[in-house]
C-alpha positions in Angstrom: 132.0 114.1 166.9 131.9 110.8 165.1 128.2 110.4 165.7 127.5 113.9 164.4 129.5 113.2 161.3 127.5 110.0 160.7 124.2 111.9 161.2 125.4 114.6 158.8 126.4 112.1 156.2 123.0 110.3 156.5 121.1 113.6 156.1 123.2 114.5 153.1 122.5 111.1 151.5 118.7 111.5 152.0 118.9 115.0 150.5 120.8 113.7 147.4 118.3 110.8 147.0 115.4 113.2 147.2 116.9 115.4 144.5 117.7 112.4 142.3 114.2 111.1 142.5 112.8 114.5 141.6 115.0 114.7 138.6 113.8 111.2 137.3 110.1 111.9 137.9 108.2 112.2 134.5 106.4 115.4 133.9 103.1 115.4 132.0 102.5 119.2 131.8 99.2 120.8 132.1 96.0 118.9 131.3 94.2 121.1 128.9 90.6 120.8 127.7 90.1 121.8 124.1 87.9 124.9 123.7 86.3 126.9 121.0 85.5 123.8 118.9 84.2 125.0 115.5 83.0 122.7 112.7 82.1 123.5 109.1 80.7 121.2 106.4 81.0 121.8 102.6 78.8 119.7 100.4 80.5 118.9 97.1 78.7 120.7 94.3 76.8 123.0 96.6 75.8 126.4 95.2 72.8 128.7 95.0 71.0 126.4 92.6 72.1 123.2 94.4 72.0 123.9 98.1 72.3 120.2 99.0 75.1 119.4 96.6 75.6 117.8 93.2 74.0 114.5 94.1 77.2 112.7 94.8 76.6 112.7 98.5 80.1 113.8 99.3 80.7 116.2 102.2 84.0 117.6 103.4 84.2 118.5 107.2 86.7 120.8 108.8 87.2 121.3 112.6 89.3 123.6 114.6 89.7 124.1 118.4 92.2 125.5 120.8 94.6 123.2 122.8 93.8 120.2 120.5 96.0 117.3 119.5 93.7 115.4 117.2 90.1 115.3 116.0 87.7 112.4 115.5 84.6 112.5 113.2 81.9 110.0 113.9 78.8 109.1 111.8 77.0 106.0 113.1 79.7 103.3 112.9 81.9 105.3 110.7 84.9 107.1 112.2 87.7 109.1 110.8 90.6 110.5 112.9 92.8 113.3 111.7 95.2 115.7 113.5 94.6 118.4 110.9 90.9 118.3 111.6 89.6 117.3 108.1 87.4 114.4 107.1 85.4 113.3 104.1 82.1 111.3 104.4 80.0 110.0 101.6 76.2 109.7 102.2 74.8 107.4 99.6 71.1 107.0 100.7 69.1 108.1 97.7 67.2 111.3 98.0 67.5 114.3 100.3 68.4 113.2 103.8 69.6 114.7 107.1 72.8 113.3 108.7 74.3 114.2 112.1 78.0 113.9 112.5 79.7 114.1 116.0 83.1 115.8 116.1 85.4 115.2 119.1 88.5 117.3 119.8 91.1 115.6 122.0 93.6 117.5 124.2 96.4 116.3 126.5 95.7 113.3 128.7 92.8 112.3 126.5 90.6 115.1 127.7 88.0 115.9 125.0 85.3 118.3 123.9 82.6 117.3 121.4 79.9 118.9 119.3 77.5 117.8 116.5 76.7 119.2 113.1 73.7 118.3 110.9 73.8 118.4 107.1 71.1 118.0 104.6 72.6 116.0 101.6 71.2 115.0 98.3 72.3 111.7 96.7 71.0 110.9 93.2 73.4 108.3 91.9 72.1 104.7 91.5 75.0 102.5 90.3 74.4 100.3 87.3 73.6 96.7 88.3 76.3 95.3 86.1 78.9 97.1 88.2 77.4 95.9 91.4 77.3 92.4 90.1 80.9 92.7 89.0 82.0 93.8 92.5 79.9 91.5 94.6 79.2 88.5 92.4 76.6 85.9 93.3 78.3 85.3 96.6 81.2 86.9 98.5 83.6 87.6 95.6 87.2 88.1 96.6 89.4 90.7 94.9 93.2 91.0 95.0 96.0 93.1 93.5 96.8 91.5 90.1 100.5 91.0 91.0 101.4 89.1 87.9 100.4 92.1 85.7 102.8 94.8 84.6 101.7 98.1 86.1 99.5 96.5 88.8 100.7 99.2 91.3 102.2 102.6 90.6 101.9 106.3 90.7 101.5 109.4 88.6 100.5 113.1 88.9 97.3 114.1 90.5 94.6 114.2 87.8 96.8 112.5 85.2 95.1 110.4 82.5 98.0 108.0 81.9 98.1 105.1 84.4 101.3 104.6 86.3 102.8 107.6 84.4 105.7 108.0 86.8 106.2 104.4 88.1 104.6 101.1 87.5 105.6 97.9 89.4 106.7 95.0 87.3 105.2 91.5 87.7 105.6 90.3 91.3 107.9 93.2 92.0 106.4 93.8 95.5 106.3 90.2 96.6 106.9 89.9 100.4 105.8 93.4 101.4 102.4 92.5 102.8 100.2 93.4 99.8 99.8 90.4 97.5 98.2 88.1 100.1 95.5 90.7 100.9 91.9 90.1 99.8 89.1 92.6 99.5 85.4 91.5 99.7 82.6 93.9 98.7 79.6 92.3 100.4 76.0 92.7 99.2 75.0 94.2 102.6 77.4 97.1 102.0 80.2 95.8 104.3 83.8 95.8 103.1 85.9 92.9 104.4 89.7 93.3 104.3 91.6 90.0 104.8 95.2 90.8 105.6 96.5 87.3 104.9 94.5 84.9 102.8 97.0 82.0 103.2 96.6 81.4 107.0 92.9 80.5 107.3 93.2 76.7 106.8 92.1 74.7 108.7 90.7 77.5 111.0 90.4 81.3 110.5 93.4 83.3 111.5 92.7 87.0 111.5 96.4 88.1 111.7 98.3 89.4 108.8 100.3 92.3 107.5 99.7 95.3 105.3 101.7 97.8 103.2 101.6 101.5 103.1 103.1 105.0 102.9 105.2 105.8 105.9 103.7 109.3 106.4 100.1 107.9 106.6 100.1 104.3 107.8 100.2 105.4 111.4 96.5 106.3 110.9 95.8 102.6 111.1 96.9 102.5 114.7 99.2 99.5 114.2 102.8 99.3 115.3 105.9 97.6 113.9 106.5 96.9 110.2 109.7 97.3 108.2 110.7 100.8 107.1 112.0 100.9 103.5 112.4 104.4 102.1 109.0 106.0 102.0 107.2 102.7 102.6 106.3 100.6 105.6 106.3 97.0 104.7 104.6 94.2 106.6 102.9 96.2 109.2 101.2 93.7 111.5 97.4 94.2 111.2 94.4 92.0 111.7 91.5 91.4 109.3 88.9 94.2 109.6 85.6 95.5 108.2 84.3 98.8 107.0 81.5 99.8 104.6 81.6 100.5 100.9 79.4 102.4 98.5 79.5 103.4 94.8 79.3 107.1 94.0 79.8 109.2 90.8 81.2 112.6 91.6 81.6 114.5 88.4 80.1 111.5 86.6 83.2 109.3 87.5 82.3 105.9 89.0 84.0 105.7 92.3 84.3 103.2 95.2 84.2 104.9 98.6 85.3 103.2 101.8 84.6 104.3 105.3 87.1 104.7 108.2 90.5 103.3 107.3 89.3 101.0 104.6 91.8 100.9 101.7 92.9 98.8 98.8 96.5 97.6 98.1 98.7 100.3 99.6 97.7 102.7 102.4 97.9 106.3 101.2 95.5 108.1 103.6 93.4 110.7 101.8 89.7 110.3 101.1 89.6 106.5 100.8 87.9 106.9 97.5 89.0 104.9 94.4 88.0 106.1 91.0 87.2 103.3 88.6 89.4 104.3 85.6 88.6 101.2 83.6 86.2 98.2 84.1 86.1 96.8 80.5 88.1 93.7 81.2 86.1 90.8 82.8 87.1 90.2 86.4 89.4 93.3 86.5 89.2 96.9 87.6 91.8 99.7 87.1 91.6 102.1 90.1 93.2 105.3 91.2 93.2 107.3 94.4 94.8 110.5 95.5 97.0 110.4 98.7 96.5 112.4 101.8 99.0 115.1 100.8 97.4 115.5 97.3 100.9 114.7 96.1 100.3 111.7 93.9 97.7 109.6 92.3 98.2 105.9 93.1 97.1 103.3 90.6 96.0 99.7 91.2 94.8 96.8 89.0 92.7 94.4 91.0 91.2 91.1 89.9 88.6 88.7 91.2 90.4 85.8 89.7 92.8 83.9 91.9 96.3 83.5 90.4 96.5 80.8 87.8 99.3 78.4 87.5 101.4 80.4 85.2 104.6 78.4 85.0 104.6 78.6 81.2 107.1 76.4 79.5 107.6 77.0 75.8 108.0 74.1 73.4 110.0 76.2 71.0 113.5 77.5 71.8 115.2 77.4 68.4 115.3 81.0 66.9 114.5 80.4 63.2 113.6 83.8 61.9 113.9 87.4 63.2 114.1 91.0 62.4 115.9 93.2 64.9 115.4 96.4 62.9 119.1 97.4 63.4 119.7 99.0 60.0 118.1 102.4 59.4 116.1 103.1 56.4 113.4 101.0 54.7 112.5 97.7 56.3 114.4 94.7 55.0 112.9 93.7 51.7 113.9 90.1 52.3 111.5 90.0 55.3 108.7 92.4 54.5 106.4 93.4 51.7 103.3 95.6 51.8 99.5 95.7 51.4 98.7 98.9 49.6 95.4 100.7 49.1 92.4 102.2 50.9 89.5 101.0 52.9 90.7 98.2 55.2 89.2 95.4 53.2 85.8 95.2 54.8 86.3 96.8 58.3 85.2 100.3 57.3 88.6 101.8 58.0 89.6 105.3 57.0 93.3 104.9 56.1 95.2 104.4 52.9 98.1 102.0 53.2 101.4 103.1 51.6 105.0 102.1 51.6 106.2 105.7 51.9 109.1 106.5 54.3 106.7 108.9 56.0 104.5 105.9 57.0 107.1 103.2 57.6 110.8 103.5 58.5 113.5 101.8 60.5 115.1 104.4 62.8 117.4 104.0 65.8 116.8 100.3 66.1 113.0 100.4 65.9 110.5 99.8 63.1 108.2 102.8 63.2 104.7 102.6 61.6 103.3 106.1 61.4 99.6 106.8 60.9 99.3 110.4 59.6 96.4 112.7 59.0 96.5 114.3 55.5 93.5 116.5 56.2 89.8 116.4 55.4 89.3 113.1 57.2 91.9 111.3 55.2 94.8 109.3 56.7 97.8 107.3 55.6 99.4 104.4 57.3 101.4 101.2 56.6 100.7 97.4 56.7 103.7 95.2 56.5 103.5 91.5 55.8 105.9 88.5 55.4 103.7 86.9 52.8 105.7 84.8 50.3 108.9 85.8 52.2 108.4 83.9 55.5 105.6 81.6 56.2 105.4 78.9 58.9 103.3 76.3 60.7 103.5 76.2 64.6 106.0 78.0 66.7 106.4 80.8 69.1 106.2 84.4 67.9 107.4 87.2 70.1 107.1 90.9 69.2 108.3 93.7 71.5 106.3 96.9 70.8 105.0 100.2 72.1 101.5 101.2 70.8 100.0 104.5 69.6 98.0 106.4 72.2 95.6 108.4 70.0 91.9 107.8 70.0 90.8 106.0 66.8 94.1 104.2 66.2 93.8 100.4 65.8 97.2 98.8 66.0 97.6 95.1 65.2 100.2 92.3 65.3 98.8 89.3 63.7 99.1 86.3 61.4 96.9 85.2 58.5 96.5 81.8 56.8 98.7 81.8 53.7 96.0 80.2 51.6 93.6 83.1 52.1 93.2 83.8 48.4 91.7 80.3 47.7 90.4 79.6 51.2 88.7 82.9 51.9 88.5 84.4 55.3 87.6 83.1 57.9 88.2 79.7 56.4 92.0 80.4 56.2 92.1 81.3 59.9 93.5 84.4 61.7 95.6 84.7 64.8 95.6 88.1 66.4 98.6 88.2 68.6 97.8 91.7 69.8 95.1 94.2 68.9 93.9 97.4 70.7 90.7 99.3 70.4 90.8 102.9 69.4 88.8 104.0 72.4 90.5 101.9 75.1 94.3 102.3 75.4 94.5 100.5 78.7 93.7 97.1 77.4 95.0 94.7 74.7 93.2 91.9 73.0 94.1 88.4 71.7 91.8 86.6 69.3 91.5 83.8 66.8 89.1 83.8 63.9 87.8 80.7 62.2 84.5 79.5 60.7 83.3 78.2 64.0 83.2 81.7 65.6 83.3 84.0 62.5 82.5 86.2 60.7 81.6 89.0 63.1 83.1 87.3 66.2 86.1 85.5 67.5 87.5 83.4 70.3 89.2 86.2 72.3 90.2 87.6 75.6 91.5 90.9 77.0 94.0 91.9 79.6 94.7 95.3 81.4 97.9 97.0 80.2 97.7 100.6 81.3 101.3 101.3 80.1 100.8 99.9 76.6 101.3 103.3 74.9 104.1 104.5 77.2 106.3 101.4 77.5 107.5 98.5 75.4 105.9 95.1 76.1 106.4 91.6 74.8 103.4 90.2 72.9 103.7 86.5 72.4 101.8 83.6 70.9 102.7 80.0 71.3 101.1 78.0 68.5 101.1 74.2 68.8 99.0 71.4 67.2 96.9 71.3 70.4 96.8 74.9 71.7 97.2 78.5 70.8 98.4 80.4 73.9 98.7 84.2 74.2 101.0 86.1 76.6 101.9 89.6 77.5 105.3 89.9 79.2 105.4 86.1 79.6 102.0 86.1 81.4 99.4 83.8 79.9 96.0 85.4 79.6 94.2 83.5 76.8 94.4 79.9 75.5 92.5 78.4 72.7 92.3 74.6 72.1 93.6 73.6 68.6 92.7 70.5 66.7 92.5 69.1 63.2 89.0 70.6 62.6 90.4 74.2 62.8 92.4 75.9 60.1 95.5 76.2 62.3 97.5 73.3 60.8 99.1 75.0 57.8 101.3 78.0 56.9 100.6 81.5 58.1 102.4 84.8 57.5 102.9 87.8 59.8 101.3 91.2 59.5 102.1 94.5 61.3 99.8 97.6 60.9 97.9 100.5 62.2 94.4 101.0 61.0 92.3 104.2 61.6 88.7 104.0 62.7 86.7 101.1 61.5 85.0 98.4 63.6 87.6 98.3 66.3 89.2 101.7 65.9 85.9 103.6 66.3 85.7 107.4 66.3 89.0 109.1 65.4 90.1 112.1 67.5 89.2 115.2 65.4 92.5 116.7 66.4 94.5 113.7 65.3 97.7 114.5 63.4 100.1 111.6 63.7 100.9 108.6 65.9 103.3 105.7 65.9 103.6 102.0 66.7 107.2 101.2 67.5 108.5 97.7 67.2 111.8 96.6 68.7 112.0 93.2 67.2 110.0 90.3 65.7 111.3 86.7 66.5 110.0 83.3 65.6 111.1 80.2 67.4 110.4 76.5 66.5 
């Protein structure tokens, strides 16, 4: 009986072990081959009169199949993978050309089915050489996110015309997330090189780095790891890579298109196309792209200039004069008087300057200068000045302001030599702390005028500021015997050497105004009614 008991116990143990092993065994389910693979191609702009598209070369592909996990679209070396079965390719070879795209449907266990589709596509856009030169340069020019610039990264509604309408990153706000050390190279041979860390290639090249992207899309890159932070994945480990780039112009809008998973700044999926919203500033581009859900437009300012040493240290910390505009009503008569009259004194402007409360008022802690249409192509505005009330030589001037958004408005914050009546312009000198063109509300200018560069010119520079009309910014000049330095939000973007041969060694007074039209305002919006420059404060330090 004892031996039978042991035998029974052993058999029971074997049975339990067998059941246990069967419970732990992984199940992979049925291996299914995708079937019924169908692919369609829609050429952008295709209609009865344009069977091969609008000339942009853009084609949207859609695939469907039974028992499919994901789809891959392949044209030569270009690949796009999408579980939903959509892809966008841009074919930029000029003329009418035939292209064959292979579509692969993947089922469980990696089993796949493939087919091909051929499309005849017309491409007519030849990008201007100045744009190609700007992107490529004489050699391999390197671009980066302009992290020191307000609004260098942000978002807004799809199709919106105001950059970073809903959010704009402050200077260096995204430091340490894996974006600021990226570099983008548009090579002359059409390849796009993405360097994921430009700081680790000395003395030998190190292809490792990290990138930054949207949590719902960044898995498309195929990397793993990274640090989740809300809707973002920060510092996803990712090596340097290459794709191809081309310039297209769908709907007449200059656009950079990248193949595969090529991207700029922050991975958002989508079509991997970047509209060039503004390219007027040397070494800079303002770009926008729509994400893969068509939920947001994402905005970027990129620059081909490496970060300058911008540890600006002011020489002037003693606040000697100010207007905080904290008493409602007319501006303080102890600080401001007015230029009155029409014509803009030689600039072909369209406004008449008044001191009416309609055109200039202090309200709610802000000075408001209002440009107003009075009908028939006539306009009123205001030009305040501190002439004979406060004049100074050297110092730091800081003005916090929000600018008018309307086409044709020409706002200015500036200083003029106090001896202008006897030492006529440009001999008296002029320091333009901030000006903005009437046709470009994404950029601000800083300029000095003197006999060496005037009339008709100036020693100036521009910087991108896409939120100039929606947010307040600090416009600053530091004027010393040896240099005149211009800043926006404490970032230096223009410096002019000063010396005894220039007219910047005597008293100047301040001027605040909005002109309409003229040499810098340009064409005025026919529907213009009224717009405002708001000023929070004016401060002078010595």
